[in-house]
C-alpha positions in Angstrom: -28.0 2.0 -10.6 -25.5 1.3 -7.9 -21.8 0.4 -9.7 -21.4 -3.0 -11.0 -18.5 -4.9 -9.7 -15.3 -5.6 -9.6 -16.0 -3.4 -6.1 -12.0 -2.8 -6.7 -12.5 -0.1 -9.2 -14.8 2.3 -6.4 -12.3 3.6 -4.6 -11.7 7.5 -3.5 -15.1 9.8 -3.8 -17.9 8.5 -1.4 -21.4 9.6 -2.2 -23.7 10.2 0.9 -27.8 10.3 0.9 -28.5 12.5 4.0 -32.2 11.8 4.8 -34.1 14.4 7.0 -37.4 16.5 7.2 -35.8 19.8 8.2 -34.4 21.3 4.6 -32.5 24.2 6.6 -31.0 21.2 8.7 -29.8 18.9 5.7 -28.4 22.3 3.4 -26.0 23.2 6.7 -25.1 19.9 7.0 -24.2 19.1 3.7 -21.8 22.2 3.5 -20.3 21.6 6.8 -19.9 17.5 6.1 -18.2 18.5 2.8 -15.9 21.1 4.4 -14.8 18.6 6.9 -13.6 15.7 4.5 -12.8 16.2 1.0 -14.0 13.0 0.1 -17.7 12.5 0.8 -20.1 14.1 -1.6 -23.2 14.7 0.2 -26.9 14.4 -1.7 -29.9 15.5 0.3 -33.3 14.5 0.9 -36.3 16.0 3.0 -39.0 13.0 1.9 -38.0 9.5 3.5 -40.0 7.7 0.7 -38.3 8.9 -1.9 -34.7 7.0 -0.9 -35.6 3.4 -2.2 -36.2 5.0 -6.0 -32.9 7.3 -5.6 -30.6 4.2 -4.7 -31.9 2.2 -7.1 -31.1 5.0 -9.7 -27.9 6.9 -8.6 -24.5 5.6 -6.7 -24.8 5.6 -2.8 -22.2 4.5 -0.9 -24.0 5.6 2.5 -27.4 6.6 3.8 -27.4 9.1 6.8 -30.8 9.3 8.3 -33.2 11.3 10.9 -35.2 9.2 13.5 -38.0 11.2 14.0 -39.9 11.7 10.5 -43.7 12.4 9.5 -43.9 9.8 6.6 -41.1 7.1 7.8 -39.2 7.2 11.1 -35.2 6.1 10.6 -35.9 2.7 11.5 -38.8 2.0 9.1 -36.4 3.4 6.4 -33.9 1.2 7.7 -35.7 -1.8 7.5 -36.9 -1.0 3.7 -33.3 -0.1 2.8 -32.2 -3.2 4.6 -34.9 -5.4 2.2 -33.4 -4.2 -0.7 -29.7 -3.7 0.1 -28.6 -5.3 2.5 -24.8 -4.4 2.6 -25.2 -0.4 1.9 -23.9 1.0 5.0 -26.6 2.9 6.9 -25.9 5.3 10.1 -29.0 6.6 12.2 -28.0 10.8 12.7 -30.6 11.6 15.0 -31.4 14.0 18.3 -33.0 11.5 20.4 -30.4 9.9 21.8 -32.1 7.2 24.6 -30.7 3.9 25.2 -34.1 2.7 23.9 -33.5 4.1 20.2 -29.6 3.3 20.1 -31.0 -0.5 21.0 -33.8 -0.7 18.8 -31.4 1.0 15.8 -28.5 -1.9 16.3 -30.6 -4.8 17.0 -32.3 -3.8 13.5 -28.9 -3.5 12.0 -28.0 -0.3 11.6 -24.4 0.2 10.7 -23.8 3.3 13.2 -25.5 5.8 15.8 -24.4 9.3 15.8 -26.2 11.6 18.6 -27.3 15.1 16.9 -25.3 17.4 18.9 -25.2 20.7 16.3 -21.3 21.0 17.0 -18.2 20.6 15.0 -17.0 17.8 17.0 -20.3 15.9 16.0 -19.7 16.6 11.9 -16.2 15.6 12.4 -17.2 12.3 14.2 -20.1 11.3 12.0 -17.7 12.1 8.8 -15.1 9.5 10.2 -17.8 7.1 11.1 -18.8 7.3 7.6 -15.3 7.1 6.0 -15.0 3.8 8.3 -18.5 2.1 7.6 -17.9 2.8 3.4 -14.3 1.4 3.7 -15.4 -1.8 5.6 -18.2 -2.3 3.3 -16.2 -2.1 0.2 -13.9 -4.2 1.5 -16.4 -7.0 2.5 -17.7 -6.2 -0.9 -14.2 -6.7 -2.5 -13.7 -9.7 -0.1 -16.7 -11.3 -1.4 -16.4 -10.4 -4.9 -12.8 -12.0 -5.0 -14.0 -15.1 -2.4 -17.0 -15.9 -5.5 -14.5 -15.8 -8.0 -12.0 -18.2 -6.4 -15.2 -20.5 -5.8 -16.1 -20.4 -8.9 -12.4 -21.1 -10.4 -12.1 -24.1 -8.5 -15.7 -25.4 -9.1 -15.5 -24.9 -12.8 -11.8 -24.8 -14.1 -11.7 -27.7 -16.4 -8.0 -28.4 -15.0 -7.0 -29.9 -11.7 -6.1 -26.8 -9.4 -4.8 -27.5 -6.3 -3.2 -25.3 -3.5 -1.2 -27.0 -0.3 0.7 -26.1 2.7 4.3 -25.8 3.6 3.7 -30.0 4.3 2.9 -30.5 0.7 -0.6 -31.4 2.4 -3.8 -30.2 0.2 -5.7 -27.2 1.6 -8.0 -26.4 -2.0 -8.5 -28.7 -4.9 -10.8 -28.4 -7.8 -13.9 -30.3 -8.8 -12.4 -31.3 -12.2 -11.5 -34.8 -11.3 -13.2 -36.0 -8.1 -16.3 -36.5 -6.9 -15.1 -35.6 -3.3 -12.6 -32.8 -3.4 -13.1 -32.3 0.6 -11.2 -35.7 0.6 -7.9 -34.3 -0.3 -8.1 -32.0 2.5 -5.2 -32.1 4.8 -3.4 -35.3 3.1 0.0 -35.5 1.0 -0.2 -37.1 -2.2 1.7 -39.8 -0.4 -1.3 -40.5 1.1 -3.5 -40.5 -1.7 -2.3 -42.0 -4.7 0.2 -45.2 -5.8 3.8 -44.7 -4.2 5.7 -44.8 -8.0 3.5 -42.1 -8.5 3.1 -40.5 -5.5 6.9 -40.2 -4.6 8.0 -38.3 -7.7 5.0 -35.8 -6.8 5.8 -35.1 -3.2 9.2 -34.8 -4.1 8.5 -31.8 -6.7 6.1 -30.5 -3.9 8.8 -30.4 -1.2 11.3 -29.0 -3.7 9.1 -26.5 -4.8 8.2 -25.2 -1.1 12.0 -25.6 0.2 14.0 -24.2 -2.8 11.6 -21.3 -3.6 11.6 -23.1 -7.6 8.5 -23.3 -9.4 8.4 -26.3 -11.7 6.6 -25.5 -15.3 4.9 -27.7 -18.0 6.5 -31.0 -16.4 5.1 -33.6 -18.4 3.9 -36.9 -16.4 3.0 -40.4 -17.5 0.2 -42.2 -16.0 0.4 -46.1 -16.5 -2.3 -48.5 -16.2 -3.6 -49.0 -13.0 -3.1 -45.4 -12.2 -6.2 -44.4 -14.6 -9.0 -44.0 -11.5 -6.5 -42.1 -9.5 -5.9 -39.5 -12.3 -8.5 -40.2 -14.7 -9.6 -36.9 -16.4 -12.8 -38.3 -17.4 -15.2 -36.6 -14.7 -13.9 -33.3 -16.6 -16.1 -34.7 -19.7 -18.9 -36.3 -17.2 -18.9 -32.8 -16.1 -19.2 -30.5 -18.9 -21.4 -33.1 -20.8 -19.1 -33.7 -22.9 -17.4 -36.8 -25.2 -14.0 -37.1 -24.7 -11.8 -35.8 -27.9 -10.7 -39.2 -29.0 -12.4 -43.0 -28.4 -8.9 -44.1 -27.2 -8.2 -45.8 -23.9 -8.3 -43.8 -21.4 -6.0 -45.9 -19.2 -3.1 -44.3 -20.9 -3.0 -40.6 -19.5 -0.4 -37.8 -20.0 -0.7 -34.8 -17.8 1.6 -31.8 -18.2 1.8 -30.0 -14.3 2.9 -26.7 -13.2 3.8 -26.0 -9.7 5.0 -22.5 -7.9 5.7 -21.3 -4.7 2.9 -19.4 -2.6 4.2 -16.9 -0.5 2.7 -14.8 2.8 2.7 -11.3 3.5 5.8 -11.2 4.9 7.2 -13.2 1.5 7.5 -16.6 3.5 6.6 -19.7 1.8 3.7 -20.9 2.8 2.8 -23.4 0.4 2.4 -24.0 -3.4 -0.3 -23.6 -6.1 0.1 -25.8 -8.7 -2.4 -26.5 -12.1 -2.2 -30.0 -13.8 -3.7 -30.6 -17.5 -4.6 -33.3 -19.4 -2.5 -33.7 -22.2 -3.4 -37.2 -23.5 -5.0 -36.6 -26.8 -1.9 -34.8 -27.4 0.4 -37.1 -26.6 -1.6 -39.7 -28.4 -1.6 -37.4 -31.7 2.0 -36.7 -31.5 3.2 -40.7 -31.3 0.6 -41.4 -33.8 1.7 -39.0 -36.6 5.3 -40.0 -35.7 4.1 -43.8 -36.5 2.9 -42.3 -39.5 5.9 -40.4 -40.7 8.0 -43.3 -39.6 5.9 -45.2 -42.1 6.0 -42.7 -44.7 9.9 -42.5 -45.0 9.8 -46.2 -45.1 7.4 -46.5 -47.9 9.1 -43.3 -49.6 12.0 -45.5 -49.4 10.6 -48.5 -50.6 9.4 -46.5 -53.9 12.9 -45.1 -54.6 14.5 -48.4 -54.3 11.5 -50.0 -56.9 11.8 -47.4 -59.0 15.4 -47.3 -59.0 15.8 -50.9 -60.5 13.9 -51.0 -63.5 15.3 -47.2 -64.4 18.3 -48.9 -64.8 17.3 -51.8 -66.6 15.3 -49.0 -69.3 18.7 -46.8 -69.6 20.6 -50.4 -70.2 18.3 -50.9 -72.8 18.0 -47.0 -74.6 22.0 -47.3 -74.8 21.8 -50.6 -76.6 19.3 -49.3 -79.0 21.3 -46.2 -79.4 24.4 -48.6 -80.4 21.6 -50.6 -83.2 21.6 -47.1 -84.7 17.5 -46.3 -84.3 15.6 -43.4 -84.4 17.7 -40.9 -82.5 15.0 -38.0 -81.8 12.8 -41.1 -80.3 15.9 -42.6 -78.3 16.3 -38.8 -77.2 12.8 -38.7 -76.4 13.1 -41.8 -74.4 15.9 -40.2 -72.6 14.3 -37.1 -71.2 11.8 -39.0 -69.7 14.1 -41.3 -68.4 15.7 -38.2 -66.7 12.4 -36.9 -65.5 11.8 -40.3 -63.5 15.2 -40.1 -62.2 15.1 -36.5 -60.8 11.9 -37.7 -59.2 13.3 -40.7 -57.7 16.3 -38.5 -56.5 13.6 -35.9 -54.8 11.8 -38.4 -53.2 14.9 -39.8 -51.7 16.0 -36.5 -50.3 12.4 -35.6 -48.9 12.3 -38.9 -47.4 15.8 -38.5 -45.5 15.4 -35.3 -44.6 14.2 -36.4 -41.1 16.4 -39.3 -40.7 19.5 -37.7 -38.4 20.1 -35.0 -35.8 21.8 -32.0 -37.4 25.7 -32.5 -37.1 27.6 -28.7 -37.3 30.8 -28.3 -38.6 32.6 -25.4 -40.1 31.8 -25.5 -44.0 33.0 -23.2 -46.7 29.8 -21.8 -48.3 31.8 -20.3 -51.3 33.8 -23.7 -51.9 30.3 -25.8 -51.3 28.6 -23.4 -54.2 31.6 -23.7 -56.4 31.4 -27.7 -56.2 27.7 -27.8 -56.7 28.0 -25.4 -60.0 30.3 -28.4 -61.0 27.1 -30.7 -62.4 26.4 -27.5 -64.6 29.1 -26.8 -66.6 27.2 -27.9 -69.5 24.4 -26.0 -69.7 23.6 -22.2 -71.1 23.8 -20.5 -67.6 26.7 -18.7 -65.5 26.9 -18.3 -62.1 28.6 -15.3 -60.1 29.7 -16.2 -56.3 30.6 -13.4 -53.9 32.7 -13.6 -51.1 30.6 -15.8 -48.9 31.4 -16.6 -44.9 32.5 -19.8 -43.6 29.7 -20.9 -41.0 29.2 -23.5 -38.7 26.6 -25.5 -40.2 25.1 -29.3 -41.3 27.3 -29.9 -44.4 25.0 -32.3 -45.9 21.5 -30.3 -45.2 23.1 -27.0 -46.6 24.2 -28.6 -49.5 20.8 -30.2 -50.6 19.2 -26.8 -49.9 22.0 -25.0 -52.1 21.8 -27.4 -54.8 17.9 -27.1 -54.8 18.1 -23.3 -55.4 20.9 -23.3 -57.8 18.7 -26.4 -59.4 15.2 -24.1 -59.6 17.5 -21.1 -61.2 18.2 -23.1 -64.1 15.3 -25.1 -64.2 12.9 -22.3 -64.2 15.0 -19.8 -66.2 15.3 -19.2 -69.8 18.8 -20.3 -71.5 21.8 -17.7 -70.8 20.1 -17.5 -67.3 22.6 -15.7 -64.9 22.8 -16.8 -60.9 24.5 -15.1 -58.5 25.3 -16.2 -54.8 26.7 -13.8 -52.1 26.2 -13.1 -48.6 23.3 -10.7 -47.1 24.5 -7.3 -46.4 21.8 -6.7 -43.6 22.5 -10.2 -41.9 26.5 -10.1 -41.9 28.1 -13.8 -42.3 24.8 -14.8 -40.8 22.9 -15.3 -44.1 23.6 -15.9 -48.0 21.3 -15.1 -51.4 20.6 -17.0 -54.5 19.2 -14.7 -57.0 18.7 -14.8 -60.8 17.6 -12.7 -64.1 14.7 -15.1 -65.1 10.8 -14.7 -65.0 11.1 -14.5 -61.7 8.5 -15.3 -58.7 4.6 -15.8 -58.8 3.4 -12.2 -58.5 0.0 -13.2 -56.2 1.5 -15.4 -54.3 5.3 -15.8 -54.1 5.1 -18.2 -51.2 3.4 -20.7 -53.3 6.4 -21.8 -54.7 7.8 -24.0 -51.3 4.4 -26.2 -52.0 4.7 -29.5 -53.0 4.1 -30.7 -56.2 4.3 -26.7 -57.0 6.2 -26.1 -60.3 6.2 -24.2 -63.4 8.9 -26.3 -65.4 7.4 -29.0 -68.0 9.6 -31.4 -66.5 9.4 -30.5 -62.6 8.9 -32.4 -60.0 7.4 -29.8 -57.8 9.8 -30.8 -55.1 12.6 -28.6 -54.8 11.8 -25.8 -53.1 9.7 -28.1 -50.3 12.5 -29.8 -49.4 14.2 -26.2 -49.3 11.8 -25.1 -46.7 11.7 -28.2 -44.8 15.5 -28.6 -44.5 15.2 -24.8 -43.1 12.7 -25.4 -40.7 14.5 -28.6 -39.5 17.3 -26.0 -38.8 15.7 -22.8 -37.6 17.0 -20.9 -40.7 14.7 -18.6 -42.2 14.2 -18.5 -46.4 12.6 -15.3 -47.8 11.4 -15.0 -51.2 11.9 -11.6 -52.8 12.5 -10.3 -56.2 16.2 -10.2 -57.7 17.4 -6.7 -58.8 17.1 -7.7 -62.3 13.6 -8.9 -61.8 13.8 -12.4 -61.5 14.0 -14.3 -58.6 15.9 -13.9 -55.1 15.9 -16.5 -52.3 17.6 -15.5 -48.9 18.3 -18.0 -46.8 19.1 -16.6 -42.9 21.0 -19.1 -40.7 
């Protein structure tokens, strides 16, 4: 079979099929051609009726044929080849040099005509004609391939793709958004779209063309009233797809990129642009933002509603202690209150983690850890603090994060746990670790400790480490879990 596309990969060696009923002439001509040109490789056939089957099964870049052959003359062979392979170069190489044969051959669509003379100059001419014919055919084939790709791109791409000249006039437009793209040709955005929107897009066009600076991923909002101009519904109609959501389509958002288009001399000849529909994404982001706001409001309300009755319960518990009631039962109630209080505190921190932008300031981490440990002085645990750096960081968030890591080490270990905090050797002053000699992390999936609700403590809320990860993500910090030197848990925090 003839080679598949893309034709741009078909370079170098040229395969020539030479057809002549004189076997001796075929042999000497093949030798002379290959000696004259190192690029040409000749296959010889003395039966013209076998040419079509050969071309169908082998790679052939050019057919060179005699005219006067008993089974089929050269023009009859040309007609048969043209029916099956209309673009295959065909050179008539014959001793019959009459003008009538040449004229008939040209009328029949022969690529070229060379008269046999038997000298080396003729072979040189023939080689040049073959090489030129093949190069021209390959160029035409490559251009047709690229044109086909370009046509398919503009016809089928599900986005608004366009090319504009140096005056920002449309030269070509994809079919994704409009029924008749040709109606845009030769016109600028100011001639096509409402002025309040077109003024911005036209100025963007001219800035790209004038300054040569691209515009990448610019968000554009189309208000009600511009929907028909910039509607993306035709994409769904063209591809027989329903819109992703059932929202009102008049609220359109687009993401546009434009880059300079340069000619062969490097001069700006216009621009190439593409516009993508991001309405669904923007609506989802807006919906998610509203949902987050409602969730924070809900959590804040839950925290408020829980604190008041808890305070009442604590006050009554104190009164009952004064009356000398069963201390064991009162201790049990107090522990339950403590669990509820811890849950309320975690919910409060969880609800507030994204309420404001980070406010970096110099923070002495060593002093901060010492202050955090003060609330644990009465527990059966020890803390060792290495030399920690002073870093510029959000004090409130890093305090919350370190508090939860220290609390986690205390709450999930046995009495007498030893906790250490120090700098990461391989990260310099850009990171610290919190490690303990407790039971360690889950062996099957250490990362699950960050999942909201996961806890191994009987009185744990399962939110502490989830808050750690949330705060770290918010700041672009990295939290890595690993095993400590003593087999316990180790959390590495990289700023």
